[in-house]
mmCIF file of the N, C-alpha and C atoms, coordinates in Angstrom:
data_MODEL
# 
_entry.id   MODEL 
# 
loop_
_atom_site.group_PDB 
_atom_site.id 
_atom_site.type_symbol 
_atom_site.label_atom_id 
_atom_site.label_alt_id 
_atom_site.label_comp_id 
_atom_site.label_asym_id 
_atom_site.label_entity_id 
_atom_site.label_seq_id 
_atom_site.pdbx_PDB_ins_code 
_atom_site.Cartn_x 
_atom_site.Cartn_y 
_atom_site.Cartn_z 
_atom_site.occupancy 
_atom_site.B_iso_or_equiv 
_atom_site.pdbx_formal_charge 
_atom_site.auth_seq_id 
_atom_site.auth_comp_id 
_atom_site.auth_asym_id 
_atom_site.auth_atom_id 
_atom_site.pdbx_PDB_model_num 
ATOM 1   N N  . MET A 1 1  ? -23.472 -19.905 -23.070 1.00 0.00 ? 1  MET A N  1 
ATOM 2   C CA . MET A 1 1  ? -22.779 -19.089 -22.092 1.00 0.00 ? 1  MET A CA 1 
ATOM 3   C C  . MET A 1 1  ? -22.033 -20.003 -21.131 1.00 0.00 ? 1  MET A C  1 
ATOM 4   N N  . LYS A 1 2  ? -21.027 -19.436 -20.485 1.00 0.00 ? 2  LYS A N  1 
ATOM 5   C CA . LYS A 1 2  ? -20.228 -20.213 -19.545 1.00 0.00 ? 2  LYS A CA 1 
ATOM 6   C C  . LYS A 1 2  ? -20.186 -19.525 -18.190 1.00 0.00 ? 2  LYS A C  1 
ATOM 7   N N  . ALA A 1 3  ? -20.100 -20.332 -17.147 1.00 0.00 ? 3  ALA A N  1 
ATOM 8   C CA . ALA A 1 3  ? -19.937 -19.821 -15.781 1.00 0.00 ? 3  ALA A CA 1 
ATOM 9   C C  . ALA A 1 3  ? -18.906 -20.697 -15.091 1.00 0.00 ? 3  ALA A C  1 
ATOM 10  N N  . ALA A 1 4  ? -18.169 -20.113 -14.156 1.00 0.00 ? 4  ALA A N  1 
ATOM 11  C CA . ALA A 1 4  ? -17.181 -20.880 -13.395 1.00 0.00 ? 4  ALA A CA 1 
ATOM 12  C C  . ALA A 1 4  ? -17.304 -20.532 -11.919 1.00 0.00 ? 4  ALA A C  1 
ATOM 13  N N  . ILE A 1 5  ? -17.062 -21.520 -11.073 1.00 0.00 ? 5  ILE A N  1 
ATOM 14  C CA . ILE A 1 5  ? -17.122 -21.316 -9.625  1.00 0.00 ? 5  ILE A CA 1 
ATOM 15  C C  . ILE A 1 5  ? -15.792 -21.777 -9.042  1.00 0.00 ? 5  ILE A C  1 
ATOM 16  N N  . PHE A 1 6  ? -15.202 -20.937 -8.209  1.00 0.00 ? 6  PHE A N  1 
ATOM 17  C CA . PHE A 1 6  ? -13.875 -21.205 -7.660  1.00 0.00 ? 6  PHE A CA 1 
ATOM 18  C C  . PHE A 1 6  ? -13.915 -21.388 -6.154  1.00 0.00 ? 6  PHE A C  1 
ATOM 19  N N  . GLY A 1 7  ? -12.832 -21.963 -5.605  1.00 0.00 ? 7  GLY A N  1 
ATOM 20  C CA . GLY A 1 7  ? -12.744 -22.397 -4.221  1.00 0.00 ? 7  GLY A CA 1 
ATOM 21  C C  . GLY A 1 7  ? -12.986 -21.385 -3.133  1.00 0.00 ? 7  GLY A C  1 
ATOM 22  N N  . GLN A 1 8  ? -12.781 -20.110 -3.362  1.00 0.00 ? 8  GLN A N  1 
ATOM 23  C CA . GLN A 1 8  ? -12.936 -19.169 -2.257  1.00 0.00 ? 8  GLN A CA 1 
ATOM 24  C C  . GLN A 1 8  ? -14.374 -19.094 -1.748  1.00 0.00 ? 8  GLN A C  1 
ATOM 25  N N  . TYR A 1 9  ? -15.311 -19.661 -2.479  1.00 0.00 ? 9  TYR A N  1 
ATOM 26  C CA . TYR A 1 9  ? -16.715 -19.615 -2.063  1.00 0.00 ? 9  TYR A CA 1 
ATOM 27  C C  . TYR A 1 9  ? -17.168 -20.884 -1.360  1.00 0.00 ? 9  TYR A C  1 
ATOM 28  N N  . TYR A 1 10 ? -16.273 -21.826 -1.116  1.00 0.00 ? 10 TYR A N  1 
ATOM 29  C CA . TYR A 1 10 ? -16.666 -23.116 -0.553  1.00 0.00 ? 10 TYR A CA 1 
ATOM 30  C C  . TYR A 1 10 ? -16.657 -23.107 0.959   1.00 0.00 ? 10 TYR A C  1 
ATOM 31  N N  . LYS A 1 11 ? -17.309 -22.186 1.575   1.00 0.00 ? 11 LYS A N  1 
ATOM 32  C CA . LYS A 1 11 ? -17.280 -22.101 3.036   1.00 0.00 ? 11 LYS A CA 1 
ATOM 33  C C  . LYS A 1 11 ? -18.697 -22.096 3.597   1.00 0.00 ? 11 LYS A C  1 
ATOM 34  N N  . GLY A 1 12 ? -18.880 -22.837 4.683   1.00 0.00 ? 12 GLY A N  1 
ATOM 35  C CA . GLY A 1 12 ? -20.137 -22.813 5.415   1.00 0.00 ? 12 GLY A CA 1 
ATOM 36  C C  . GLY A 1 12 ? -21.361 -23.034 4.561   1.00 0.00 ? 12 GLY A C  1 
ATOM 37  N N  . GLU A 1 13 ? -22.341 -22.159 4.727   1.00 0.00 ? 13 GLU A N  1 
ATOM 38  C CA . GLU A 1 13 ? -23.612 -22.291 4.020   1.00 0.00 ? 13 GLU A CA 1 
ATOM 39  C C  . GLU A 1 13 ? -23.499 -21.983 2.534   1.00 0.00 ? 13 GLU A C  1 
ATOM 40  N N  . ALA A 1 14 ? -22.370 -21.457 2.103   1.00 0.00 ? 14 ALA A N  1 
ATOM 41  C CA . ALA A 1 14 ? -22.205 -21.139 0.684   1.00 0.00 ? 14 ALA A CA 1 
ATOM 42  C C  . ALA A 1 14 ? -22.421 -22.363 -0.193  1.00 0.00 ? 14 ALA A C  1 
ATOM 43  N N  . ILE A 1 15 ? -22.085 -23.542 0.313   1.00 0.00 ? 15 ILE A N  1 
ATOM 44  C CA . ILE A 1 15 ? -22.243 -24.765 -0.475  1.00 0.00 ? 15 ILE A CA 1 
ATOM 45  C C  . ILE A 1 15 ? -23.703 -24.972 -0.866  1.00 0.00 ? 15 ILE A C  1 
ATOM 46  N N  . ILE A 1 16 ? -24.618 -24.686 0.030   1.00 0.00 ? 16 ILE A N  1 
ATOM 47  C CA . ILE A 1 16 ? -26.048 -24.818 -0.268  1.00 0.00 ? 16 ILE A CA 1 
ATOM 48  C C  . ILE A 1 16 ? -26.433 -23.893 -1.418  1.00 0.00 ? 16 ILE A C  1 
ATOM 49  N N  . TYR A 1 17 ? -25.969 -22.652 -1.351  1.00 0.00 ? 17 TYR A N  1 
ATOM 50  C CA . TYR A 1 17 ? -26.329 -21.679 -2.375  1.00 0.00 ? 17 TYR A CA 1 
ATOM 51  C C  . TYR A 1 17 ? -25.647 -21.971 -3.705  1.00 0.00 ? 17 TYR A C  1 
ATOM 52  N N  . ILE A 1 18 ? -24.461 -22.543 -3.662  1.00 0.00 ? 18 ILE A N  1 
ATOM 53  C CA . ILE A 1 18 ? -23.793 -22.939 -4.901  1.00 0.00 ? 18 ILE A CA 1 
ATOM 54  C C  . ILE A 1 18 ? -24.607 -24.021 -5.602  1.00 0.00 ? 18 ILE A C  1 
ATOM 55  N N  . ASN A 1 19 ? -25.126 -24.977 -4.856  1.00 0.00 ? 19 ASN A N  1 
ATOM 56  C CA . ASN A 1 19 ? -25.954 -26.022 -5.469  1.00 0.00 ? 19 ASN A CA 1 
ATOM 57  C C  . ASN A 1 19 ? -27.205 -25.441 -6.107  1.00 0.00 ? 19 ASN A C  1 
ATOM 58  N N  . ILE A 1 20 ? -27.835 -24.490 -5.449  1.00 0.00 ? 20 ILE A N  1 
ATOM 59  C CA . ILE A 1 20 ? -29.013 -23.822 -6.018  1.00 0.00 ? 20 ILE A CA 1 
ATOM 60  C C  . ILE A 1 20 ? -28.627 -23.110 -7.305  1.00 0.00 ? 20 ILE A C  1 
ATOM 61  N N  . LEU A 1 21 ? -27.515 -22.395 -7.274  1.00 0.00 ? 21 LEU A N  1 
ATOM 62  C CA . LEU A 1 21 ? -27.039 -21.679 -8.459  1.00 0.00 ? 21 LEU A CA 1 
ATOM 63  C C  . LEU A 1 21 ? -26.763 -22.642 -9.612  1.00 0.00 ? 21 LEU A C  1 
ATOM 64  N N  . LEU A 1 22 ? -26.076 -23.737 -9.342  1.00 0.00 ? 22 LEU A N  1 
ATOM 65  C CA . LEU A 1 22 ? -25.773 -24.710 -10.393 1.00 0.00 ? 22 LEU A CA 1 
ATOM 66  C C  . LEU A 1 22 ? -27.041 -25.263 -11.019 1.00 0.00 ? 22 LEU A C  1 
ATOM 67  N N  . ASN A 1 23 ? -28.024 -25.581 -10.203 1.00 0.00 ? 23 ASN A N  1 
ATOM 68  C CA . ASN A 1 23 ? -29.284 -26.109 -10.727 1.00 0.00 ? 23 ASN A CA 1 
ATOM 69  C C  . ASN A 1 23 ? -30.016 -25.086 -11.580 1.00 0.00 ? 23 ASN A C  1 
ATOM 70  N N  . GLU A 1 24 ? -29.991 -23.830 -11.186 1.00 0.00 ? 24 GLU A N  1 
ATOM 71  C CA . GLU A 1 24 ? -30.648 -22.782 -11.973 1.00 0.00 ? 24 GLU A CA 1 
ATOM 72  C C  . GLU A 1 24 ? -29.922 -22.545 -13.294 1.00 0.00 ? 24 GLU A C  1 
ATOM 73  N N  . LEU A 1 25 ? -28.598 -22.493 -13.255 1.00 0.00 ? 25 LEU A N  1 
ATOM 74  C CA . LEU A 1 25 ? -27.833 -22.277 -14.484 1.00 0.00 ? 25 LEU A CA 1 
ATOM 75  C C  . LEU A 1 25 ? -28.045 -23.416 -15.477 1.00 0.00 ? 25 LEU A C  1 
ATOM 76  N N  . ALA A 1 26 ? -28.178 -24.629 -14.975 1.00 0.00 ? 26 ALA A N  1 
ATOM 77  C CA . ALA A 1 26 ? -28.388 -25.782 -15.853 1.00 0.00 ? 26 ALA A CA 1 
ATOM 78  C C  . ALA A 1 26 ? -29.688 -25.653 -16.648 1.00 0.00 ? 26 ALA A C  1 
ATOM 79  N N  . LYS A 1 27 ? -30.679 -24.989 -16.097 1.00 0.00 ? 27 LYS A N  1 
ATOM 80  C CA . LYS A 1 27 ? -31.963 -24.800 -16.780 1.00 0.00 ? 27 LYS A CA 1 
ATOM 81  C C  . LYS A 1 27 ? -31.839 -23.881 -17.984 1.00 0.00 ? 27 LYS A C  1 
ATOM 82  N N  . TYR A 1 28 ? -30.822 -23.012 -17.983 1.00 0.00 ? 28 TYR A N  1 
ATOM 83  C CA . TYR A 1 28 ? -30.697 -21.994 -19.020 1.00 0.00 ? 28 TYR A CA 1 
ATOM 84  C C  . TYR A 1 28 ? -29.529 -22.245 -19.954 1.00 0.00 ? 28 TYR A C  1 
ATOM 85  N N  . ASN A 1 29 ? -29.153 -23.502 -20.102 1.00 0.00 ? 29 ASN A N  1 
ATOM 86  C CA . ASN A 1 29 ? -28.139 -23.903 -21.068 1.00 0.00 ? 29 ASN A CA 1 
ATOM 87  C C  . ASN A 1 29 ? -26.776 -23.250 -20.824 1.00 0.00 ? 29 ASN A C  1 
ATOM 88  N N  . PHE A 1 30 ? -26.432 -23.036 -19.568 1.00 0.00 ? 30 PHE A N  1 
ATOM 89  C CA . PHE A 1 30 ? -25.100 -22.561 -19.224 1.00 0.00 ? 30 PHE A CA 1 
ATOM 90  C C  . PHE A 1 30 ? -24.157 -23.750 -19.185 1.00 0.00 ? 30 PHE A C  1 
ATOM 91  N N  . GLU A 1 31 ? -22.947 -23.544 -19.617 1.00 0.00 ? 31 GLU A N  1 
ATOM 92  C CA . GLU A 1 31 ? -21.894 -24.531 -19.452 1.00 0.00 ? 31 GLU A CA 1 
ATOM 93  C C  . GLU A 1 31 ? -21.162 -24.138 -18.177 1.00 0.00 ? 31 GLU A C  1 
ATOM 94  N N  . VAL A 1 32 ? -21.272 -24.962 -17.141 1.00 0.00 ? 32 VAL A N  1 
ATOM 95  C CA . VAL A 1 32 ? -20.754 -24.598 -15.820 1.00 0.00 ? 32 VAL A CA 1 
ATOM 96  C C  . VAL A 1 32 ? -19.470 -25.370 -15.534 1.00 0.00 ? 32 VAL A C  1 
ATOM 97  N N  . TYR A 1 33 ? -18.441 -24.631 -15.181 1.00 0.00 ? 33 TYR A N  1 
ATOM 98  C CA . TYR A 1 33 ? -17.165 -25.236 -14.801 1.00 0.00 ? 33 TYR A CA 1 
ATOM 99  C C  . TYR A 1 33 ? -16.987 -25.069 -13.304 1.00 0.00 ? 33 TYR A C  1 
ATOM 100 N N  . VAL A 1 34 ? -16.704 -26.168 -12.640 1.00 0.00 ? 34 VAL A N  1 
ATOM 101 C CA . VAL A 1 34 ? -16.565 -26.157 -11.184 1.00 0.00 ? 34 VAL A CA 1 
ATOM 102 C C  . VAL A 1 34 ? -15.208 -26.756 -10.838 1.00 0.00 ? 34 VAL A C  1 
ATOM 103 N N  . GLU A 1 35 ? -14.472 -26.061 -10.027 1.00 0.00 ? 35 GLU A N  1 
ATOM 104 C CA . GLU A 1 35 ? -13.188 -26.582 -9.561  1.00 0.00 ? 35 GLU A CA 1 
ATOM 105 C C  . GLU A 1 35 ? -13.435 -27.927 -8.877  1.00 0.00 ? 35 GLU A C  1 
ATOM 106 N N  . HIS A 1 36 ? -12.686 -28.960 -9.217  1.00 0.00 ? 36 HIS A N  1 
ATOM 107 C CA . HIS A 1 36 ? -13.061 -30.295 -8.744  1.00 0.00 ? 36 HIS A CA 1 
ATOM 108 C C  . HIS A 1 36 ? -12.926 -30.494 -7.246  1.00 0.00 ? 36 HIS A C  1 
ATOM 109 N N  . ASP A 1 37 ? -12.234 -29.642 -6.519  1.00 0.00 ? 37 ASP A N  1 
ATOM 110 C CA . ASP A 1 37 ? -12.211 -29.746 -5.055  1.00 0.00 ? 37 ASP A CA 1 
ATOM 111 C C  . ASP A 1 37 ? -13.603 -29.549 -4.460  1.00 0.00 ? 37 ASP A C  1 
ATOM 112 N N  . TYR A 1 38 ? -14.469 -28.853 -5.177  1.00 0.00 ? 38 TYR A N  1 
ATOM 113 C CA . TYR A 1 38 ? -15.847 -28.651 -4.715  1.00 0.00 ? 38 TYR A CA 1 
ATOM 114 C C  . TYR A 1 38 ? -16.542 -29.991 -4.502  1.00 0.00 ? 38 TYR A C  1 
ATOM 115 N N  . TYR A 1 39 ? -16.309 -30.929 -5.404  1.00 0.00 ? 39 TYR A N  1 
ATOM 116 C CA . TYR A 1 39 ? -16.957 -32.231 -5.291  1.00 0.00 ? 39 TYR A CA 1 
ATOM 117 C C  . TYR A 1 39 ? -16.520 -32.970 -4.039  1.00 0.00 ? 39 TYR A C  1 
ATOM 118 N N  . LYS A 1 40 ? -15.291 -32.740 -3.590  1.00 0.00 ? 40 LYS A N  1 
ATOM 119 C CA . LYS A 1 40 ? -14.806 -33.390 -2.366  1.00 0.00 ? 40 LYS A CA 1 
ATOM 120 C C  . LYS A 1 40 ? -15.611 -32.931 -1.156  1.00 0.00 ? 40 LYS A C  1 
ATOM 121 N N  . LEU A 1 41 ? -16.130 -31.717 -1.205  1.00 0.00 ? 41 LEU A N  1 
ATOM 122 C CA . LEU A 1 41 ? -16.926 -31.197 -0.098  1.00 0.00 ? 41 LEU A CA 1 
ATOM 123 C C  . LEU A 1 41 ? -18.360 -31.702 -0.121  1.00 0.00 ? 41 LEU A C  1 
ATOM 124 N N  . ILE A 1 42 ? -18.965 -31.745 -1.310  1.00 0.00 ? 42 ILE A N  1 
ATOM 125 C CA . ILE A 1 42 ? -20.382 -32.103 -1.365  1.00 0.00 ? 42 ILE A CA 1 
ATOM 126 C C  . ILE A 1 42 ? -20.619 -33.596 -1.512  1.00 0.00 ? 42 ILE A C  1 
ATOM 127 N N  . ALA A 1 43 ? -19.644 -34.316 -2.051  1.00 0.00 ? 43 ALA A N  1 
ATOM 128 C CA . ALA A 1 43 ? -19.819 -35.755 -2.253  1.00 0.00 ? 43 ALA A CA 1 
ATOM 129 C C  . ALA A 1 43 ? -18.457 -36.445 -2.189  1.00 0.00 ? 43 ALA A C  1 
ATOM 130 N N  . PRO A 1 44 ? -17.859 -36.526 -1.005  1.00 0.00 ? 44 PRO A N  1 
ATOM 131 C CA . PRO A 1 44 ? -16.505 -37.074 -0.901  1.00 0.00 ? 44 PRO A CA 1 
ATOM 132 C C  . PRO A 1 44 ? -16.379 -38.519 -1.370  1.00 0.00 ? 44 PRO A C  1 
ATOM 133 N N  . GLU A 1 45 ? -17.486 -39.251 -1.375  1.00 0.00 ? 45 GLU A N  1 
ATOM 134 C CA . GLU A 1 45 ? -17.429 -40.652 -1.789  1.00 0.00 ? 45 GLU A CA 1 
ATOM 135 C C  . GLU A 1 45 ? -17.479 -40.826 -3.307  1.00 0.00 ? 45 GLU A C  1 
ATOM 136 N N  . ILE A 1 46 ? -17.738 -39.749 -4.027  1.00 0.00 ? 46 ILE A N  1 
ATOM 137 C CA . ILE A 1 46 ? -17.860 -39.812 -5.487  1.00 0.00 ? 46 ILE A CA 1 
ATOM 138 C C  . ILE A 1 46 ? -16.653 -39.120 -6.110  1.00 0.00 ? 46 ILE A C  1 
ATOM 139 N N  . SER A 1 47 ? -16.068 -39.725 -7.118  1.00 0.00 ? 47 SER A N  1 
ATOM 140 C CA . SER A 1 47 ? -14.932 -39.082 -7.783  1.00 0.00 ? 47 SER A CA 1 
ATOM 141 C C  . SER A 1 47 ? -15.414 -37.843 -8.527  1.00 0.00 ? 47 SER A C  1 
ATOM 142 N N  . SER A 1 48 ? -14.524 -36.889 -8.685  1.00 0.00 ? 48 SER A N  1 
ATOM 143 C CA . SER A 1 48 ? -14.912 -35.654 -9.373  1.00 0.00 ? 48 SER A CA 1 
ATOM 144 C C  . SER A 1 48 ? -15.321 -35.932 -10.812 1.00 0.00 ? 48 SER A C  1 
ATOM 145 N N  . GLU A 1 49 ? -14.775 -36.972 -11.420 1.00 0.00 ? 49 GLU A N  1 
ATOM 146 C CA . GLU A 1 49 ? -15.113 -37.291 -12.810 1.00 0.00 ? 49 GLU A CA 1 
ATOM 147 C C  . GLU A 1 49 ? -16.560 -37.757 -12.958 1.00 0.00 ? 49 GLU A C  1 
ATOM 148 N N  . ASN A 1 50 ? -17.119 -38.341 -11.896 1.00 0.00 ? 50 ASN A N  1 
ATOM 149 C CA . ASN A 1 50 ? -18.475 -38.892 -11.979 1.00 0.00 ? 50 ASN A CA 1 
ATOM 150 C C  . ASN A 1 50 ? -19.498 -38.142 -11.135 1.00 0.00 ? 50 ASN A C  1 
ATOM 151 N N  . ALA A 1 51 ? -19.097 -37.072 -10.485 1.00 0.00 ? 51 ALA A N  1 
ATOM 152 C CA . ALA A 1 51 ? -19.966 -36.418 -9.511  1.00 0.00 ? 51 ALA A CA 1 
ATOM 153 C C  . ALA A 1 51 ? -21.272 -35.923 -10.120 1.00 0.00 ? 51 ALA A C  1 
ATOM 154 N N  . TYR A 1 52 ? -21.190 -35.070 -11.132 1.00 0.00 ? 52 TYR A N  1 
ATOM 155 C CA . TYR A 1 52 ? -22.405 -34.576 -11.776 1.00 0.00 ? 52 TYR A CA 1 
ATOM 156 C C  . TYR A 1 52 ? -22.216 -34.601 -13.279 1.00 0.00 ? 52 TYR A C  1 
ATOM 157 N N  . LYS A 1 53 ? -23.020 -35.383 -13.953 1.00 0.00 ? 53 LYS A N  1 
ATOM 158 C CA . LYS A 1 53 ? -22.904 -35.461 -15.407 1.00 0.00 ? 53 LYS A CA 1 
ATOM 159 C C  . LYS A 1 53 ? -23.328 -34.151 -16.053 1.00 0.00 ? 53 LYS A C  1 
ATOM 160 N N  . THR A 1 54 ? -24.144 -33.396 -15.373 1.00 0.00 ? 54 THR A N  1 
ATOM 161 C CA . THR A 1 54 ? -24.642 -32.137 -15.921 1.00 0.00 ? 54 THR A CA 1 
ATOM 162 C C  . THR A 1 54 ? -23.540 -31.099 -16.042 1.00 0.00 ? 54 THR A C  1 
ATOM 163 N N  . PHE A 1 55 ? -22.595 -31.134 -15.096 1.00 0.00 ? 55 PHE A N  1 
ATOM 164 C CA . PHE A 1 55 ? -21.582 -30.094 -15.028 1.00 0.00 ? 55 PHE A CA 1 
ATOM 165 C C  . PHE A 1 55 ? -20.209 -30.630 -15.372 1.00 0.00 ? 55 PHE A C  1 
ATOM 166 N N  . LYS A 1 56 ? -19.391 -29.779 -15.943 1.00 0.00 ? 56 LYS A N  1 
ATOM 167 C CA . LYS A 1 56 ? -18.006 -30.130 -16.232 1.00 0.00 ? 56 LYS A CA 1 
ATOM 168 C C  . LYS A 1 56 ? -17.141 -29.574 -15.114 1.00 0.00 ? 56 LYS A C  1 
ATOM 169 N N  . SER A 1 57 ? -16.028 -30.220 -14.861 1.00 0.00 ? 57 SER A N  1 
ATOM 170 C CA . SER A 1 57 ? -15.116 -29.697 -13.845 1.00 0.00 ? 57 SER A CA 1 
ATOM 171 C C  . SER A 1 57 ? -13.748 -29.452 -14.458 1.00 0.00 ? 57 SER A C  1 
ATOM 172 N N  . PHE A 1 58 ? -12.968 -28.642 -13.794 1.00 0.00 ? 58 PHE A N  1 
ATOM 173 C CA . PHE A 1 58 ? -11.619 -28.344 -14.273 1.00 0.00 ? 58 PHE A CA 1 
ATOM 174 C C  . PHE A 1 58 ? -10.770 -29.596 -14.218 1.00 0.00 ? 58 PHE A C  1 
# 
């Protein structure tokens, strides 16, 4: 199965809940696509290509 997360949800505390969601989806063999601007918010020092090996980004 596939899931995608887009930029309109990257506000305030939503980032915390997105991380929880990503971790839960990873347990159930979901292929998760995350818009790479998300990585700039959670880990600005890490390039989007290397941010999370578990997840793919656009």
